[in-house]
C-alpha positions as CSV (number, residue, x, y, z in Angstrom):
1,M,0.1,-0.1,0.0
2,Q,2.7,2.3,1.2
3,E,4.8,1.9,-2.3
4,I,1.5,2.5,-4.5
5,L,0.8,5.7,-2.5
6,G,4.3,6.6,-3.1
7,K,4.2,6.0,-6.8
8,I,1.0,8.2,-6.9
9,K,2.5,10.8,-4.8
10,Y,5.8,10.8,-6.7
11,G,3.9,10.9,-10.2
12,M,1.5,13.5,-9.1
13,D,4.3,16.0,-7.7
14,K,6.2,15.6,-10.9
15,F,3.3,16.4,-12.8
16,L,2.2,19.6,-10.7
17,A,5.6,20.8,-10.4
18,I,6.2,20.8,-14.2
19,F,3.0,22.0,-15.3
20,C,3.4,25.2,-12.7
21,A,6.8,25.9,-14.2
22,I,5.5,25.7,-17.8
23,L,2.5,27.9,-16.8
24,L,5.1,30.3,-15.2
25,S,7.1,30.3,-17.9
26,F,4.2,30.9,-20.0
27,M,3.2,33.9,-18.2
28,T,6.7,35.3,-18.4
29,I,6.9,35.2,-22.1
30,L,3.4,36.6,-22.6
31,V,4.4,39.5,-20.2
32,L,7.5,39.9,-22.4
33,I,5.5,39.9,-25.3
34,Q,2.8,42.6,-24.0
35,V,5.8,44.9,-22.9
36,I,7.6,44.7,-26.2
37,S,4.6,45.4,-28.0
38,R,3.5,48.2,-25.8
39,Y,6.7,49.9,-25.8
40,V,8.6,49.0,-28.7
41,F,5.7,48.6,-31.3
42,N,3.2,51.0,-29.8
43,S,0.6,48.8,-30.2
44,P,-0.2,46.7,-27.3
45,A,-1.2,43.0,-27.7
46,A,-4.6,42.7,-26.0
47,F,-4.7,39.0,-25.7
48,T,-1.7,38.9,-23.5
49,E,-3.2,40.2,-20.8
50,E,-6.3,38.0,-20.7
51,L,-4.2,34.9,-20.9
52,V,-1.8,36.1,-18.3
53,R,-4.8,36.4,-16.2
54,Y,-6.2,32.7,-16.7
55,S,-2.7,31.3,-16.5
56,L,-2.3,33.0,-12.9
57,I,-5.6,31.3,-11.9
58,W,-4.7,28.0,-13.1
59,T,-0.9,28.3,-11.4
60,G,-2.7,29.4,-8.2
61,F,-5.0,26.2,-8.3
62,I,-1.9,23.6,-9.4
63,G,0.3,25.5,-6.9
64,A,-2.0,24.9,-4.2
65,A,-2.3,21.3,-5.3
66,Y,1.4,21.0,-5.3
67,A,1.6,23.0,-1.6
68,F,-0.8,20.5,0.0
69,S,1.0,17.5,-1.5
70,T,4.4,18.3,-0.2
71,R,3.0,19.9,3.1
72,E,4.6,23.2,2.1
73,H,1.2,24.9,2.4
74,M,0.8,28.1,4.8
75,A,0.2,27.2,8.2
76,L,0.2,28.2,11.6
77,G,2.7,25.9,13.4
78,L,2.0,27.7,17.1
79,V,-0.3,25.2,18.5
80,K,1.1,22.0,16.4
81,D,4.7,22.9,17.4
82,K,4.3,22.9,21.0
83,M,2.4,19.5,20.8
84,T,3.6,15.9,20.9
85,G,2.5,12.3,20.8
86,E,-1.0,11.8,20.8
87,P,-2.5,15.2,20.9
88,K,-0.5,16.1,17.8
89,K,-1.2,13.4,15.8
90,A,-4.9,13.9,16.8
91,L,-4.7,17.4,15.3
92,M,-2.7,16.8,12.5
93,V,-5.4,14.0,11.4
94,F,-8.3,16.8,12.3
95,I,-6.7,19.0,10.1
96,D,-6.1,17.2,6.8
97,A,-9.5,15.7,7.1
98,L,-10.9,19.2,7.2
99,I,-8.8,20.1,4.2
100,L,-9.9,16.7,2.7
101,L,-13.5,17.8,3.2
102,I,-13.1,21.3,1.8
103,A,-11.3,20.0,-1.3
104,I,-14.0,17.6,-1.7
105,F,-17.3,19.9,-1.3
106,V,-15.9,23.3,-2.1
107,I,-13.0,23.0,-4.4
108,T,-14.0,19.8,-6.3
109,I,-18.0,19.7,-6.3
110,G,-18.2,23.7,-6.0
111,G,-15.7,24.4,-8.9
112,F,-17.2,21.6,-10.9
113,K,-20.7,23.2,-10.3
114,L,-18.9,26.9,-11.3
115,A,-17.4,25.6,-14.6
116,M,-20.5,23.9,-15.7
117,S,-22.8,26.8,-15.0
118,A,-19.8,29.1,-17.1
119,R,-20.2,27.1,-20.2
120,M,-22.0,29.7,-22.1
121,E,-20.0,32.2,-20.9
122,F,-17.3,33.7,-23.2
123,S,-14.4,35.6,-22.3
124,A,-14.2,38.9,-23.9
125,L,-11.1,39.1,-26.1
126,L,-10.2,35.4,-26.8
127,G,-14.0,33.9,-26.9
128,V,-13.1,30.8,-24.7
129,P,-15.6,29.6,-22.6
130,R,-15.3,30.7,-19.1
131,S,-15.8,26.9,-18.1
132,L,-12.2,26.2,-19.4
133,V,-10.7,28.9,-17.2
134,Y,-12.9,27.6,-14.1
135,G,-12.4,23.9,-15.1
136,I,-8.8,23.7,-13.2
137,A,-10.7,24.2,-9.7
138,P,-12.0,20.3,-10.2
139,V,-8.8,19.0,-11.6
140,S,-6.9,20.6,-8.5
141,G,-9.5,19.7,-6.2
142,V,-9.0,15.9,-7.2
143,C,-5.1,16.3,-6.8
144,I,-5.6,18.0,-3.3
145,I,-8.2,14.9,-2.4
146,L,-5.1,12.7,-3.3
147,A,-2.7,14.3,-1.5
148,Q,-4.6,14.4,1.6
149,I,-5.6,11.0,1.6
150,I,-1.7,10.3,1.5
151,N,-1.2,12.8,4.1
152,L,-3.9,11.1,6.3
153,Y,-2.1,7.9,5.9
154,E,1.2,9.1,7.0
155,D,-0.6,10.8,9.8
156,L,-2.3,7.7,10.9
157,T,0.6,5.1,10.2
158,G,3.5,7.3,11.1
159,K,5.5,6.2,8.0
160,T,6.2,8.8,5.5
161,V,5.4,8.0,1.8
162,S,7.8,8.5,-0.6
163,W,8.9,6.8,-4.1
164,A,11.8,7.5,-6.2
165,P,12.4,5.5,-10.1
166,K,15.7,3.2,-9.9
167,S,18.4,4.8,-11.9
168,K,19.4,2.9,-14.9
169,K,22.5,1.4,-13.2
170,A,20.4,0.0,-10.3
171,A,17.7,-1.7,-12.6
172,A,20.5,-3.2,-14.4
173,K,22.1,-4.8,-11.4
174,E,18.8,-6.3,-10.3
175,V,18.5,-7.6,-13.9
176,E,21.9,-9.2,-13.6
177,A,21.5,-10.2,-9.9
């Protein structure tokens, strides 16, 4: 079970990190295009502003999923850091279960309803359905749900879930043996 969860976590973290890096690079290029077109060519490219805004929304949601998966999200550690033993374990389980419930009902279900309600609304400049923009919320919600299930497993068992692919040399040695 721990190895399966480790593989899921590794794959999800890798995907989320790469996706965030791509989105941030995309936004950087768009802002550069906007600045160059505005100040060099004196003719601003209007579509870039809308694309950057939508990319920022996507980056926020994907970044949040990544933060929950790696447990690097903002948290007040004042109470948690002073606790030890079973009370700390109970608090961690409560916090992770609360985040799981919020991810299920608010981000995933609420995000899906928002995306579905906005499918007939279109963006002003690009003409894309707003549901495409809001559709990242349920995707992020599913990732947060998976991350929180893994976090709850870690809290309850006291074991850290991790997995790393074997190097080619290590795999070759296993085949030889």
